[in-house]
C-alpha positions in Angstrom: 39.3 -105.9 -22.2 35.8 -104.9 -23.4 35.0 -104.0 -26.9 32.3 -101.6 -28.0 30.8 -104.0 -30.4 27.1 -103.4 -31.0 24.6 -106.1 -30.1 22.5 -107.4 -33.0 19.3 -105.4 -33.5 16.0 -107.0 -32.8 14.2 -108.5 -35.8 10.5 -107.9 -36.3 9.7 -111.6 -35.6 11.4 -111.2 -32.2 9.6 -108.0 -31.5 6.3 -109.8 -32.1 7.2 -112.5 -29.6 8.0 -109.8 -27.0 4.6 -108.1 -27.8 2.8 -111.4 -27.2 4.6 -111.8 -23.8 3.6 -108.2 -22.9 0.0 -109.1 -23.9 0.0 -112.1 -21.6 1.2 -110.0 -18.8 -1.5 -107.4 -19.5 -4.1 -110.1 -19.3 -3.3 -110.4 -15.6 -1.9 -107.0 -14.7 -3.1 -104.5 -17.4 -1.0 -101.4 -16.4 2.4 -103.1 -16.2 1.7 -105.3 -19.2 0.7 -102.4 -21.4 3.7 -100.4 -20.2 5.9 -103.3 -21.2 4.2 -103.3 -24.7 4.9 -99.6 -25.1 8.6 -100.3 -24.2 8.8 -103.0 -26.8 7.2 -100.6 -29.4 9.8 -97.9 -28.4 12.6 -100.5 -28.9 11.2 -101.4 -32.3 11.4 -97.8 -33.5 9.1 -96.5 -36.2 7.0 -99.3 -37.6 5.1 -99.2 -40.9 1.4 -99.3 -40.6 1.1 -102.9 -41.6 3.7 -104.0 -39.1 2.2 -101.8 -36.4 -1.1 -103.6 -36.9 0.7 -107.0 -36.6 2.4 -105.7 -33.4 -0.9 -104.7 -31.9 -2.5 -108.0 -32.9 0.3 -109.9 -31.1 -0.4 -107.9 -27.9 -4.1 -108.6 -28.2 -3.5 -112.3 -28.9 -1.3 -112.5 -25.8 -3.9 -110.9 -23.7 -6.5 -113.2 -25.1 -4.4 -116.3 -24.3 -3.8 -115.0 -20.8 -7.5 -114.6 -20.1 -8.4 -117.8 -21.7 -6.0 -119.9 -19.7 -6.1 -118.1 -16.4 -7.1 -120.4 -13.6 -10.7 -119.9 -12.4 -12.2 -119.9 -9.0 -11.7 -123.1 -6.8 -14.1 -125.7 -8.0 -16.9 -127.1 -5.8 -15.7 -130.4 -4.3 -18.0 -133.5 -4.2 -20.3 -134.3 -1.3 -18.0 -136.8 0.3 -15.2 -134.3 0.7 -14.8 -132.7 4.2 -11.8 -130.4 4.6 -9.4 -131.5 7.3 -11.1 -134.9 8.0 -9.1 -138.1 7.7 -10.3 -140.3 4.8 -9.1 -143.4 3.0 -8.3 -142.3 -0.6 -7.2 -143.8 -3.9 -5.8 -141.9 -6.9 -3.7 -142.3 -10.0 -0.1 -141.0 -9.8 0.6 -138.3 -12.3 4.0 -137.0 -11.2 6.6 -137.8 -8.6 9.5 -135.7 -7.5 12.1 -136.1 -4.7 12.1 -133.2 -2.3 14.7 -132.3 0.4 14.7 -134.0 3.8 13.6 -137.4 2.3 10.2 -136.3 1.1 8.3 -137.2 -2.0 5.9 -134.8 -3.8 3.3 -136.9 -5.6 0.6 -135.3 -7.8 -2.5 -137.5 -7.8 -5.4 -137.5 -10.3 -8.9 -139.0 -10.2 -8.9 -139.0 -6.4 -11.9 -140.5 -4.7 -12.7 -142.7 -1.6 -10.9 -146.0 -1.9 -13.1 -148.7 -3.3 -16.0 -146.4 -4.2 -15.7 -146.1 -8.0 -19.2 -144.6 -8.1 -18.1 -141.6 -6.1 -17.3 -138.4 -8.0 -13.6 -137.7 -8.1 -12.1 -134.5 -6.7 -11.9 -131.7 -9.3 -8.2 -131.0 -10.0 -5.1 -132.7 -8.7 -4.0 -133.5 -5.2 -0.5 -132.5 -4.0 0.4 -135.3 -1.7 3.6 -134.8 0.4 5.0 -138.1 1.8 7.6 -137.5 4.5 9.6 -140.8 4.6 12.2 -139.9 7.3 10.7 -142.5 9.7 9.3 -145.0 7.2 10.8 -148.3 6.2 12.6 -148.3 2.9 10.3 -149.3 0.1 9.4 -148.6 -3.5 8.4 -145.1 -4.6 5.1 -144.5 -6.3 5.4 -144.3 -10.1 3.4 -142.4 -12.6 0.6 -144.6 -13.9 0.2 -146.5 -10.6 -2.8 -146.4 -8.3 -2.1 -145.4 -4.8 -4.2 -145.9 -1.7 -3.5 -143.8 1.5 -5.2 -142.4 4.6 -4.8 -138.7 4.9 -6.5 -135.4 5.7 -7.5 -133.5 2.6 -7.4 -129.7 2.5 -8.0 -127.2 -0.3 -4.8 -125.5 -1.4 -4.4 -122.3 0.5 -1.5 -119.9 0.3 -0.7 -116.6 2.0 -2.7 -113.6 0.8 -0.7 -110.4 1.8 -0.5 -107.1 -0.1 2.4 -107.0 -2.4 3.4 -110.7 -1.9 2.7 -113.5 -4.3 0.2 -116.2 -3.3 1.5 -119.7 -3.7 -2.1 -121.0 -4.3 -2.0 -119.2 -7.7 1.1 -121.3 -8.6 -0.7 -124.5 -7.8 -3.9 -123.4 -9.5 -2.0 -122.9 -12.7 -1.0 -126.6 -12.5 -4.6 -127.6 -11.7 -3.6 -128.6 -8.2 -6.5 -127.7 -5.9 -6.1 -129.9 -2.9 -3.2 -131.1 -0.6 -2.5 -134.0 1.7 0.4 -134.9 3.9 1.5 -138.2 5.5 4.4 -139.0 7.8 6.3 -142.3 7.7 4.1 -145.3 7.6 1.1 -143.6 9.2 -0.6 -143.1 5.8 -0.8 -146.9 5.3 0.2 -146.4 1.7 -0.5 -149.2 -0.8 0.6 -149.3 -4.5 -1.0 -151.2 -7.3 -0.3 -151.5 -11.0 3.0 -151.6 -12.9 3.4 -147.9 -13.7 4.3 -146.3 -17.0 7.1 -148.1 -18.9 9.1 -144.9 -19.3 8.6 -144.1 -15.6 9.7 -147.6 -14.6 12.9 -147.4 -16.6 13.8 -143.9 -15.3 13.2 -145.0 -11.7 15.3 -148.1 -12.2 18.2 -145.8 -13.3 17.6 -143.4 -10.5 17.4 -146.0 -7.8 20.5 -147.7 -9.1 22.4 -144.4 -8.8 21.0 -143.9 -5.3 22.1 -147.3 -4.2 25.5 -146.9 -5.7 26.0 -143.7 -3.8 24.9 -145.1 -0.4 27.6 -145.8 2.2 26.7 -149.5 2.3 25.8 -150.0 -1.4 23.8 -153.2 -2.1 21.9 -154.4 -5.1 18.4 -153.0 -5.5 15.9 -155.8 -5.4 12.8 -153.9 -6.4 12.2 -151.0 -8.8 11.9 -147.8 -6.8 13.3 -149.3 -3.6 15.5 -147.0 -1.8 18.3 -147.1 0.8 18.0 -145.9 4.4 19.1 -142.3 5.1 22.9 -141.9 5.5 24.1 -141.2 9.0 25.4 -138.7 9.7 24.4 -136.0 7.1 27.9 -134.7 6.9 29.6 -132.9 4.0 30.5 -136.2 2.3 27.0 -137.7 2.3 25.5 -134.4 1.2 28.0 -134.0 -1.6 27.1 -137.5 -2.8 23.4 -136.6 -2.5 24.0 -133.7 -4.8 24.7 -136.1 -7.7 21.1 -137.3 -8.1 19.9 -133.7 -7.8 22.3 -132.7 -10.7 21.5 -135.7 -12.9 17.8 -136.4 -12.2 16.6 -133.2 -10.5 16.0 -135.4 -7.4 16.8 -133.6 -4.1 15.5 -136.4 -1.9 18.9 -137.0 -0.2 19.7 -133.3 0.4 18.7 -131.8 3.7 17.3 -128.3 4.3 20.4 -127.1 6.0 22.5 -127.7 2.9 20.0 -126.0 0.7 19.9 -123.0 3.0 23.7 -122.7 2.8 23.5 -122.8 -1.0 20.8 -120.2 -1.0 22.7 -117.9 1.2 25.7 -118.2 -1.0 23.8 -117.6 -4.2 24.5 -121.0 -5.5 21.2 -122.8 -5.2 20.5 -122.3 -8.9 23.4 -124.6 -9.7 21.5 -127.5 -8.3 18.6 -127.0 -10.7 18.6 -128.7 -14.1 19.2 -126.1 -16.8 21.2 -125.3 -20.0 24.5 -126.1 -18.4 23.4 -129.7 -18.0 22.6 -129.9 -21.7 26.3 -129.2 -22.2 26.7 -132.9 -21.6 24.6 -133.5 -24.7 26.7 -130.9 -26.6 29.9 -132.7 -25.5 28.6 -136.0 -26.8 27.6 -134.3 -30.0 31.0 -132.7 -30.4 32.7 -136.0 -30.0 30.4 -137.5 -32.7 31.1 -134.6 -35.1 34.8 -135.0 -34.5 34.6 -138.7 -35.4 32.5 -137.9 -38.5 35.0 -135.3 -39.6 37.8 -137.8 -39.4 35.9 -140.7 -41.1 33.5 -138.9 -43.5 34.7 -135.4 -44.1 32.3 -135.1 -47.0 29.5 -134.7 -44.5 30.8 -131.2 -43.6 30.3 -130.2 -47.2 26.5 -130.6 -46.9 26.1 -129.2 -43.4 28.3 -126.7 -41.6 30.1 -128.0 -38.5 27.9 -125.9 -36.2 24.7 -127.2 -37.8 25.9 -130.7 -37.6 26.7 -130.2 -34.0 23.2 -128.9 -33.2 21.5 -131.8 -35.0 23.6 -134.5 -33.4 23.1 -133.0 -30.0 19.3 -133.2 -30.3 18.9 -136.9 -29.5 21.1 -136.9 -26.3 19.4 -133.7 -25.3 16.0 -135.2 -25.7 17.1 -138.2 -23.6 18.4 -136.0 -20.9 15.2 -134.0 -20.9 13.3 -137.2 -20.1 15.8 -138.3 -17.5 15.7 -134.9 -15.8 12.0 -134.9 -15.6 11.6 -131.9 -18.0 11.6 -128.9 -15.6 10.9 -125.6 -17.3 14.5 -124.4 -17.3 15.6 -127.6 -19.0 12.7 -127.4 -21.5 13.8 -123.9 -22.4 17.4 -125.1 -23.1 16.2 -128.1 -25.1 13.9 -125.8 -27.2 16.8 -123.5 -27.9 18.8 -126.4 -29.1 15.9 -127.6 -31.3 15.4 -124.1 -32.6 19.0 -123.8 -33.6 18.9 -127.2 -35.3 15.8 -126.2 -37.3 17.3 -122.9 -38.4 20.4 -124.7 -39.6 18.3 -127.3 -41.5 16.3 -124.6 -43.2 19.5 -122.9 -44.3 17.9 -119.6 -43.6 19.7 -116.7 -42.1 19.1 -116.4 -38.4 20.0 -114.0 -35.6 22.0 -115.2 -32.6 19.0 -114.7 -30.3 16.6 -116.6 -32.6 16.8 -119.9 -30.7 15.9 -118.1 -27.4 12.9 -116.4 -29.0 11.9 -119.7 -30.6 11.9 -121.3 -27.1 9.9 -118.5 -25.6 7.3 -118.7 -28.4 7.0 -122.5 -27.9 6.5 -122.1 -24.2 4.0 -119.3 -24.8 1.9 -121.4 -27.2 2.0 -124.5 -25.1 1.6 -122.8 -21.7 0.7 -119.1 -21.7 0.9 -118.9 -18.0 4.6 -119.7 -18.1 5.1 -116.0 -18.4 4.4 -115.9 -14.6 6.5 -119.0 -13.7 9.6 -117.9 -11.7 11.8 -120.7 -13.1 11.0 -119.7 -16.7 11.5 -116.0 -16.0 14.9 -116.6 -14.4 16.0 -119.0 -17.1 15.0 -116.8 -20.0 16.4 -113.6 -18.5 19.7 -115.1 -17.5 20.3 -116.3 -21.1 19.1 -113.0 -22.5 21.6 -111.2 -20.3 24.4 -113.5 -21.3 23.6 -113.0 -25.0 23.6 -109.2 -24.5 27.0 -109.4 -22.8 28.8 -111.6 -25.2 29.4 -108.9 -27.9 31.4 -107.0 -25.3 34.0 -109.7 -25.2 36.9 -108.7 -27.6 37.6 -111.6 -30.0 41.2 -110.5 -30.3 42.0 -111.2 -26.6 45.3 -113.2 -26.9 44.4 -116.9 -26.8 47.2 -118.6 -28.6 49.0 -119.6 -25.5 47.7 -121.6 -22.6 47.9 -118.5 -20.4 46.0 -116.4 -22.9 43.3 -119.0 -23.2 43.0 -119.2 -19.5 42.7 -115.4 -19.2 40.1 -115.3 -21.9 38.1 -118.1 -20.2 38.3 -116.3 -16.9 37.1 -113.1 -18.5 34.2 -114.9 -20.2 33.2 -116.6 -17.0 33.2 -113.3 -15.1 31.2 -111.4 -17.8 28.7 -114.3 -18.2 28.2 -114.6 -14.4 27.7 -110.9 -13.9 25.4 -110.6 -16.9 23.2 -113.4 -15.6 23.0 -111.8 -12.1 22.3 -108.4 -13.5 19.6 -109.6 -15.9 17.7 -111.5 -13.2 18.2 -108.9 -10.4 14.7 -107.2 -10.7 13.0 -110.6 -10.6 15.0 -111.9 -7.6 14.5 -108.6 -5.7 10.8 -108.4 -6.4 10.2 -112.1 -5.5 12.5 -112.6 -2.6 13.9 -109.2 -1.7 17.2 -110.8 -0.6 20.7 -110.1 -1.8 23.6 -112.6 -1.5 26.9 -110.8 -1.1 28.7 -114.1 -1.6 27.5 -114.7 -5.2 31.1 -114.3 -6.5 31.5 -117.9 -5.2 29.8 -118.8 -8.5 33.1 -118.0 -10.2 34.7 -120.7 -8.2 32.0 -123.3 -8.2 30.5 -123.2 -11.7 33.7 -124.1 -13.6 34.1 -127.1 -11.2 30.5 -128.1 -11.7 30.6 -127.9 -15.5 34.0 -129.3 -16.1 34.4 -131.8 -13.3 31.3 -132.7 -11.4 28.7 -133.1 -14.1 30.9 -134.9 -16.7 32.3 -137.4 -14.1 28.9 -138.0 -12.6 27.2 -138.5 -16.0 30.0 -140.9 -17.2 29.7 -142.8 -14.0 25.9 -143.0 -14.4 26.2 -144.2 -18.0 28.7 -147.0 -17.0 26.5 -147.9 -14.0 23.4 -148.3 -16.3 25.3 -150.2 -19.0 27.5 -152.5 -16.8 25.9 -152.5 -13.4 27.8 -151.8 -10.2 31.6 -151.8 -10.8 34.7 -150.1 -9.3 35.0 -147.6 -12.2 31.6 -146.0 -11.6 32.3 -145.9 -7.8 35.6 -144.1 -8.5 34.0 -141.6 -10.8 31.2 -140.9 -8.3 33.9 -140.3 -5.6 35.8 -137.9 -7.8 32.6 -136.1 -8.8 31.5 -135.6 -5.2 34.9 -134.3 -4.1 34.5 -130.7 -5.2 31.0 -130.6 -3.7 32.4 -131.9 -0.4 35.0 -129.1 -0.3 32.3 -126.5 -1.1 30.0 -127.7 1.6 32.8 -127.7 4.1 33.7 -124.2 3.2 30.0 -123.1 3.5 29.7 -124.7 6.9 32.8 -122.8 8.1 31.3 -119.5 6.8 28.0 -120.3 8.5 29.6 -121.2 11.8 31.6 -118.0 11.8 28.7 -115.8 10.9 29.9 -115.0 7.4 27.1 -116.7 5.5 24.8 -113.7 5.5 22.1 -112.4 3.3 20.9 -108.8 2.9 17.2 -107.8 2.7 16.5 -105.2 0.1 13.6 -103.1 -1.1 11.3 -105.1 -3.3 10.7 -102.9 -6.4 7.4 -102.4 -8.0 6.7 -103.5 -11.6 7.4 -99.9 -13.0 10.9 -99.9 -11.5 11.6 -103.4 -12.9 10.5 -102.2 -16.3 12.6 -99.1 -16.0 15.6 -101.3 -15.2 14.9 -103.4 -18.3 14.6 -100.3 -20.4 17.9 -98.9 -19.1 19.6 -102.2 -19.9 18.2 -102.3 -23.4 19.2 -98.7 -24.0 22.7 -99.5 -22.9 23.0 -102.5 -25.2 21.4 -100.7 -28.1 23.4 -97.5 -27.8 26.9 -98.9 -27.5 28.6 -98.6 -30.8 25.4 -97.9 -32.8 24.2 -95.0 -34.8 21.0 -94.0 -36.6 17.7 -95.7 -35.8 19.1 -97.9 -33.1 20.7 -94.9 -31.3 17.3 -93.1 -31.5 15.6 -96.1 -29.9 18.2 -96.2 -27.3 17.6 -92.6 -26.4 13.8 -93.2 -26.2 14.4 -96.2 -24.0 16.8 -94.2 -21.8 14.1 -91.5 -21.4 11.5 -94.2 -20.5 13.9 -95.6 -17.9 14.4 -92.2 -16.4 10.7 -91.9 -16.0 10.0 -95.4 -14.7 13.0 -96.0 -12.4 12.1 -93.4 -9.8 8.4 -94.1 -10.0 8.5 -96.4 -7.0 10.1 -93.7 -4.9 7.5 -91.2 -6.1 4.7 -93.5 -5.2 6.2 -94.2 -1.8 6.7 -90.5 -1.0 3.2 -89.7 -2.1 1.8 -92.4 0.1 3.8 -91.1 3.1 2.7 -87.6 2.4 -1.0 -88.7 2.3 -0.5 -90.7 5.5 0.9 -87.6 7.3 -1.9 -85.4 5.9 -4.6 -87.9 6.9 -2.9 -88.7 10.2 -3.2 -92.4 9.1 -2.6 -95.2 11.5 -2.7 -98.8 10.2 -2.7 -102.1 11.9 -1.8 -105.1 9.7 -2.6 -108.6 10.8 -0.4 -110.5 8.3 -1.5 -113.8 6.9 1.2 -116.2 8.2 -0.7 -119.4 8.6 -1.1 -120.9 12.1 1.0 -118.2 13.8 0.9 -114.5 14.3 2.6 -111.3 13.0 1.3 -107.8 13.5 2.7 -104.7 11.8 1.8 -101.2 13.0 2.4 -98.3 10.6 2.0 -94.6 11.4 3.4 -91.4 9.9 7.1 -91.6 10.2 7.4 -95.1 11.7 6.8 -98.9 11.6 6.7 -101.5 14.3 6.5 -105.3 14.2 4.9 -107.3 17.0 5.8 -111.0 16.6 7.0 -112.5 13.3 5.2 -115.8 12.9 6.8 -119.2 13.0 6.6 -122.7 11.7 7.7 -126.2 12.7 9.0 -126.8 9.1 12.8 -126.4 8.7 12.1 -125.3 5.1 9.5 -122.6 5.6 10.1 -119.5 7.8 7.2 -117.1 7.8 9.4 -114.3 9.0 11.8 -114.7 6.0 9.3 -115.9 3.4 6.2 -113.9 4.2 6.7 -111.1 6.8 9.9 -109.7 5.3 8.5 -109.5 1.7 5.3 -108.0 3.0 7.2 -105.2 4.8 9.6 -104.5 2.0 7.1 -104.1 -0.9 8.5 -100.7 -2.2 9.7 -100.1 1.3 13.3 -100.2 2.7 13.9 -102.9 5.3 13.8 -100.6 8.4 11.7 -100.8 11.6 11.5 -98.5 14.5 11.0 -101.4 16.9 10.4 -105.2 16.9 8.4 -106.6 19.8 8.1 -110.2 20.9 4.9 -111.0 22.9 6.3 -114.2 24.3 8.8 -117.0 23.4 6.5 -119.5 21.6 7.9 -120.5 18.2 4.7 -119.5 16.3 5.4 -115.9 17.4 9.2 -115.5 17.6 10.8 -117.9 15.2 10.2 -115.6 12.3 11.7 -112.7 14.2 15.2 -114.2 13.9 15.3 -113.5 10.1 13.8 -110.1 10.7 16.6 -109.1 13.2 19.2 -110.6 10.8 18.2 -108.7 7.7 16.4 -105.5 8.8 17.7 -102.3 10.2 15.9 -102.4 13.6 16.3 -99.5 16.0 15.2 -101.4 19.1 13.9 -104.8 20.3 11.3 -105.1 23.0 9.9 -107.9 25.2 8.3 -108.3 28.6 10.3 -107.9 31.8 9.6 -111.6 32.7 12.4 -114.1 32.0 12.4 -114.6 28.2 14.7 -117.7 28.1 13.6 -120.4 30.4 16.1 -122.5 32.4 14.9 -125.7 30.6 15.6 -124.1 27.2 18.9 -124.9 25.5 21.0 -122.8 23.2 19.0 -124.1 20.3 15.7 -122.7 21.6 14.0 -120.0 19.6 14.3 -117.5 22.4 18.1 -118.2 22.8 18.7 -118.0 19.0 16.7 -114.7 18.9 18.7 -113.3 21.7 22.0 -114.3 20.1 20.9 -112.6 16.8 20.0 -109.5 18.8 23.4 -109.4 20.4 25.2 -110.1 17.0 23.3 -107.3 15.3 23.7 -105.0 18.4 20.0 -104.1 18.6 19.2 -102.2 21.8 16.9 -104.0 24.3 13.8 -102.6 26.1 11.9 -104.6 28.6 8.2 -103.7 29.3 5.8 -104.3 32.2 2.3 -103.4 32.9 1.9 -99.6 33.2 4.7 -98.8 30.8 4.0 -96.7 27.7 5.8 -96.7 24.4 5.4 -93.2 22.9 5.1 -93.4 19.1 4.7 -89.6 18.6 1.7 -87.4 17.7 -0.3 -88.6 20.7 0.0 -92.3 19.5 1.2 -94.8 22.0 1.3 -98.4 23.0 0.2 -98.8 26.6 1.4 -102.1 28.2 -1.4 -103.7 30.3 0.2 -107.1 30.9 2.3 -108.8 32.3 3.3 -107.3 35.7 7.0 -106.9 36.6 7.0 -110.0 38.7 5.1 -113.3 38.9 5.1 -116.8 37.7 3.3 -117.3 34.4 3.2 -119.9 31.7 4.6 -118.8 28.4 1.2 -118.0 27.0 -0.1 -116.2 30.2 3.1 -114.2 30.3 2.3 -112.7 26.8 3.0 -109.0 26.3 -0.5 -107.4 25.9 -0.5 -103.8 24.5 -3.3 -101.3 23.9 -2.8 -99.0 21.0 -4.2 -95.6 21.9 -4.4 -92.1 20.3 -4.7 -89.4 23.0 -6.4 -91.9 25.3 -8.8 -93.4 22.8 -8.3 -97.2 22.4 -7.7 -98.1 18.8 -6.6 -101.8 19.1 -5.9 -104.3 21.9 -3.1 -106.8 21.0 -3.3 -109.8 23.2 -0.6 -112.3 22.1 -1.5 -115.8 23.4 -2.9 -114.6 26.8 -5.2 -117.2 28.3 -8.0 -117.1 30.9 -5.8 -116.5 33.9 -4.0 -113.6 32.3 -7.4 -112.2 31.0 -8.9 -112.4 34.5 -5.8 -110.6 35.9 -6.2 -107.7 33.4 -9.9 -107.4 34.3 -9.1 -107.3 38.0 -6.4 -104.7 37.5 -9.1 -102.1 36.5 -7.1 -101.1 33.4 -9.0 -99.5 30.5 -9.2 -102.2 27.9 -11.6 -100.5 25.5 -10.6 -100.6 21.8 -12.1 -100.4 18.3 -10.3 -103.6 17.3 -9.5 -106.7 19.3 -6.8 -109.0 18.0 -8.3 -112.1 19.7 -5.9 -113.9 22.1 -4.4 -117.2 21.2 -5.8 -117.5 17.7 -9.3 -117.9 19.0 -8.6 -120.8 21.3 -11.2 -121.9 23.9 -8.4 -121.6 26.5 -8.8 -117.8 26.0 -12.6 -117.7 25.9 -13.7 -114.9 28.2 -17.1 -113.1 27.6 -16.4 -110.7 30.4 -13.1 -109.7 28.6 -15.0 -109.1 25.4 -17.5 -106.9 27.2 -14.6 -104.9 28.8 -12.9 -104.4 25.4 -16.2 -103.7 23.6 -14.6 -103.9 20.1 -16.2 -102.9 16.9 -14.5 -106.0 15.2 -12.4 -109.0 16.3 -9.5 -110.1 14.1 -8.0 -113.6 14.4 -4.7 -114.8 13.0 -5.0 -118.5 12.2 -4.2 -121.1 9.5 -6.7 -122.4 7.1 -8.1 -125.8 8.2 -5.6 -125.9 11.1 -5.5 -129.1 13.2 -6.5 -127.2 16.4 -9.8 -126.1 15.0 -9.1 -122.4 15.6 -11.1 -120.3 16.0 -13.2 -122.5 18.3 -17.0 -122.5 17.7 -17.7 -121.5 21.3 -15.5 -118.4 20.9 -17.3 -117.4 17.7 -20.6 -117.9 19.4 -19.7 -115.7 22.3 -18.6 -112.9 19.9 -21.7 -113.3 17.8 -24.0 -113.0 20.9 -22.4 -109.5 21.4 -22.8 -108.5 17.8 -19.0 -108.4 17.2 -18.1 -109.3 13.6 -15.1 -111.6 13.1 -12.5 -111.7 10.4 -9.8 -114.3 10.2 -6.6 -114.5 8.1 -7.5 -118.1 7.2 -10.6 -116.9 5.3 -9.8 -113.3 4.4 -5.9 -113.2 4.1 -4.2 -110.1 5.5 -6.4 -108.0 7.7 -5.9 -104.3 7.7 -7.5 -101.8 10.1 -6.9 -98.1 9.1 -7.8 -95.0 11.1 -7.6 -91.7 9.1 -8.2 -88.2 10.3 -8.1 -89.5 13.9 -6.9 -86.2 15.2 -10.2 -84.6 14.1 -12.6 -87.4 15.0 -11.0 -89.8 17.4 -14.0 -92.1 17.7 -14.3 -92.8 13.9 -14.5 -96.5 13.1 -11.5 -98.0 11.4 -11.7 -98.9 7.7 -11.1 -102.7 7.3 -9.3 -104.1 4.2 -8.9 -107.8 3.3 -6.7 -109.5 0.6 -8.3 -112.8 -0.2 -11.1 -113.2 -2.7 -13.5 -115.1 -0.5 -17.1 -114.3 0.4 -18.1 -114.0 4.0 -21.7 -113.9 5.4 -22.6 -110.3 6.2 -19.3 -109.0 4.6 -18.4 -109.2 1.0 -14.6 -108.7 0.7 -12.6 -108.7 -2.5 -8.8 -108.4 -2.5 -7.9 -104.9 -1.4 -11.5 -103.9 -0.8 -12.7 -101.9 2.2 -15.4 -103.2 4.4 -18.1 -101.4 6.3 -18.7 -102.6 9.9 -22.3 -103.3 11.0 -23.7 -100.2 12.6 -21.1 -97.9 11.1 -22.9 -94.9 9.6 -19.8 -93.8 7.8 
């Protein structure tokens, strides 16, 4: 069914666009960016001297744009700002978007204390999240309005771990430097001003749709007013909540459980506004062209049918771009449509890929940092993959009969879906590291979405806007929601029966991703071509052969160096106000705790720990340990046990699941996952030793086999030793009673590194314990500007009195202590590495830089 038709060769103007993209990449990451530029040059083949100069100029221009528009260091806030303190604010609304679980994301500008116009505004925008689950229904903020609220302001702070993207960079690129959060009516929100005219109109349409979809639909009395949440959030209500997401990009009515199912099934991209939604504009344009061809056939003598189609599709596409809120993927699709129309109007010859390159060029000029935006990357690469695959479809597939047309349509859908998945595979693996075995469900869902759900929902929305509430719109909405209801019901069944699974993969390095791209380009160029193109294909294939295994070569080299240096590494991962410790030694890895969060949308184990552990590493662990059953330590371990190859799971011998805990407790869910994955269990008590090989061991010093302890005081406390020398003491959330018990036991607690118990809480303050450990440095896992005030000042003061330096994940990101050559000099101080570019008194860390401890001669 596949034809060896050659893909069109790249034109020089397209090569220049790719060169500029590579230059922008080089501005942030020189080695991968310049490697990409070399690959583009290889694909271009032999260039004359003049064209080579233009090519190099494009690379340099891209690098210059990247450096010129790269976000700078966080600006200095005005004097009235105090991080984490509640303050009454006022600001101008810039953007509003509906988020899952009935939340609003509002970007505010010109933020200052309410009523104090003389006060200096905050530099940059504020990302205000308003959780309205418990608030009374009321109007939404609109762009252009002034809002007043009471909230705690904090600088934006992401998670700084080696090999994992930091979300603070995403927000900095959008000039968002601060964040605030309010729940229900506690923020005492006030709105003033009418809002922008366009925003008022769009919100009127959106709120009318939301009201029409509500179970007890009633007229909307105020612009922006909303209906109470549907009860219960079953498949029917969630299917209806999908319609605003598909038409307006508004996910306000969807819950996190539904989105998690779509993510696990590889379908979440279908809820984003993209090119498939502009098919509605193309449909309207096709209808108009058909009417023109019937009434004024002479028009087709001036413009070809395809050009007329593109031109007439532009106005409805622009309208939908505004209605959808102009997300990057929809902007890309609209720019492609505009580019196609311009090429047709100019009557100049164009290549099939010219509209895509036109869209990329426009994005590059308007927003150079879009090269690093995930939604732009996925959107552009999926379209590029589809364009590369289309020439493989044989035009002569029988399509004269309904059966032939159906077969050709099915083949096209399969090829297009596979091409989009394959083209975006390196990006999805590098960013998330997760694979969805159920992605073939796209073959079932996407045709229903494009042919049934979207057209019916759009027609119903048009009738609702034009005529107001009436039975026809209601019927169309019910029909549009029906396929989604069936899909959600099926996904719920798969989830309840343990079939909605994801697989964690190795997250490739940039060279491997470039090698993958080179291999794909070589395959496309070589098929059916001869001459210069086949020569470029051979060169690209050679480059792919060199780049693809580079990640494995780097990994094996690192492992060889670790064995040669007898390297032992303790990683305190930056997981916010929780804790996750990774231990690495020659031939093995162990994870103690996996972090945890109260948010149903953010799982540190899935979103931070797993990516950090799979950066150019397979998802394998020799053991996973749980210090105790508190959610900020074990909730993230559920995802780790689900997606990693874990040889054993360990915990204390004390009861792990308490009698008062139900089946939905974190401990019960973790145990259920362990049993489902058939991971062997080991229980530890004081005096036990976990032999890691080569003289390295974890000695358990708490808790004893029996006793009544609170959850924190029952924490598993382990001392990492090498032939008796204490490297690190890992304390979980042990509090004063547990610390006193360890002191009274007479156990050797000395260690180079102390991971401070309970995130630096005053309930774990014990100067005698610090004296017994006598560490060279104390490491603390805590969240930036956390509401508990960890680490407490009295704890820091006690450590300072003893000359013990302190590093925290909140300030320094991931903390890494490395012992090398320990077999030759077992008392050598560890080398400390941090991954956040902050400055600390006495220590001057930069990302990936090593620190010298005070008093360390080495």
